[in-house]
Structure formats: C-alpha cells, structure tokens
N, C-alpha and C positions, 0 to 999 in steps of 0.2 A: 482302182489295188489295194492288193493289202497293205502295201507300209502307208498309202494314203491312209489310209483308212485307220489304222494303225495310226500316224503320224495325229489326225485328226480326234482318235480317241482319248491320250491324248494330253489337246488342245483342248478336249471338252473337259476333262478332269481339271486342266491348269486354270479355266475359269471359271470353275464352280468353287476348290479354293481362293482364287483369285476376287471370287464374287464375298466368300465367307472372310473371308480378311477383311473384307471392303466394309462388310457389318459389322464384323467387329470395331475394327475401327472407327465405323460411324459412332458407333456404342459408345465409346469412348469419349469422342471426343464430344459427344451429348453432353456428357459425363462433368467434363471437364469445360463445361462453357456453363452446364447447371453450379458447379462449385466457385466457377470465379463471378456468380451471381451473384449467388449466398456473402461469398467472401466481400464481395462488393460493398454490399447492403451490412454486414457485419462491420465493414471497414469507417464505414460513415458511421451508422451509428456509435463505435468507441471514439470518433471526431466528433460529435455531440458531444458523450459525455467530457471527455477530454475540454473544450470549449468550456464545458458547464465546470469542471474543476478547477482548472485553469486560475479562475482567480484567490482561489483559498489556495491552491500551494504560490502561487505571486506571494500574500499575503503573509503565510508560515515562512518565503526565501528573506521576505525584509523585517520578520521579527527578528529569526536567526542571524541576519545580516546585522539587527541593533544591539546585540547584546555585545554586552563591553565587560573585561574582564573586573571592574568595578559593580556589576552589576550580580556579580558569581561569589564575589566575595562580602556582599552585604547580604545575601540569602546565607550564604553559610556560618552567617557570624548572629544570626537570630537563632537563640538561647529555644527558642519555643512557635516555631514559625506559624501560621493557622491552616489548619488542615486543607485551604485550596492549596496552599501553594508545596505543602506535604502530596497530594494526590498531584498534583500535575508533575512534581518530581519522582513520583510512580509510575505517572505514561514515562517518560522519559527512561525509566528504566527498565520498563518492557519494551521501549524503540528499542533500546539496547543492548537487548537480551540480556538484561543480566537479573541477576537474582534477585526477588524481592523476598522481604518478611517472614515465618513463618503466620498461616491468616491465625488471625486472633479475631473476634467482635469487637465488635466498639460500635460507639456512636460520633461523627464527623458533624461540626457544624461548619454550613456558611451561609455568607448571604440570610443570617441569621436564626435558618435553619434546620435543625439536629435531624441526616441522616443517619439511621442501621446503617455500619460499613464494615470494615475492619480496620486494621490495625495499620497507616502508613506504613512506606520505607522508608524512614525520611534519614533512620542511619545509614544506610545500604547509600541515600541518591549522597549525601555528606561525604561519603568514601571516593563516590564517582566525581564528585564535584574536586574533590581533595586531588584529581590526577593534573599534575602540571600541564597534559594539551585537552583538557575538559572542552573546550572552547573549540580548538579547533579544532574535536572530535562532532562537537555540532556544527561545526563550518561543511566538515566532509561528509555529514550525515544530511544532510538538504539538498548535497551538491548530488550524492549518489545513493544514500543513506534509506532515503523515501520512497529508492525505488523498488527497494527490497523485501517493503513488508510484505507480508503476505496473511490469509487471509486468516489463522490464526490468532498473530498479534491482532486486526483488524477485530476482531469476537474479543481477547482481552482489554483490548485501550477502549469498546465498547460499554463497559460497565461504566464508565467512568464517563464517555460523550454524553450517555443519556438522563447523566443528572442533570437536572434541569440548573441548577444553582456550577455548576463546573461552565463557567462559563471568559471570557476576558474580561469583563467588566467586573466581575467579581473577586478577579485578581487581581488585578491595578489597584483596587480599592484595598487590595490584602498589604502591597508591597508596590513599592513604583521602582520596582527591580523585575515586576511581572509584567512589564506594561506594556 
C-alpha cells in the first residue's frame, strides 16, 4: 500500500542517515584512537626525559636547601668576587627575571682561562641579595619557580652553561659559599 511504501521509503532514508552518522562516528573513533596512541607515546617519552632530568633536579634542590644566610653574607662581603661567582649570580638574576647591567664587552677569567665576555651584573646581584627575603625567594624558586622556566630563559642561560669552565667545581674553588 501507499502508506506502507511511504513508511518503507522513510525507513530507508533514516537507515541511510544512520549509516552515514555511524561512518562519521567510526571515523571520529579511529582518529581518537590514533590520538590516544600518539599521546601515550609522547607521555612515555616525557616520562623518560623526566627520569633522566630528575637527578639534576634533586641535586639542584639539595643545593638550594644547603644555602645558609651566612653563605649569602659571605658573597655580599666580597669586594671583588671571582668571575665565576659573578656569572653564577648573573644566572640567578636571569632565573628571577631581574634586569642585568647594560652589555659592555670585557674578559672574564675562570679556571685560569680568559674568556671574551660581557661585564657581569654583580651590582644588580648585590641589590637582589640585600633583600631580606632573598633566601626564602631562592627556596621558593626551588619549590615552584623552576617549573616556570621558559625557552627564552633557557636560551639566555645556555650561553653561560656552554662555557666549559662554568661548573660547580670551579665555583667551589672560588668560594666555600658556592659549594
């Protein structure tokens, strides 16, 4: 009958629409599964990178925890600290996103090696260290600030880190406070 044929036609259209929606859902599901696989691989890679970095993070946290007010006082009392100490504090200024001195070319000496460089910002570092809460700022940076280090900060720090003589052993020889 006409009504039955009309109803069958309607069911065929609905069935075709349902099949089309089913195909779209299947495509979305496949894409989601692809994304889940990719994300899982990225997560595993990140976990691997974190595992490699964790000893360095732990060492840095231990170093921060070992800083005493007397160490800061010792550095502040140095009338002309060695260049390694000055450069370490340039890095602290960078990490705290504080301004450095205007760039003037000079040479610095570390581990008896003269290196073409620029004038360290130790006057600015002394101002930073003079803050009554400097030590607590260091501790807070170790707790949460390090998580906000961005690519630009890493780029600024990399020029220091790439200096062969810029290492804890050289700093330790320059001052017991830098141990």
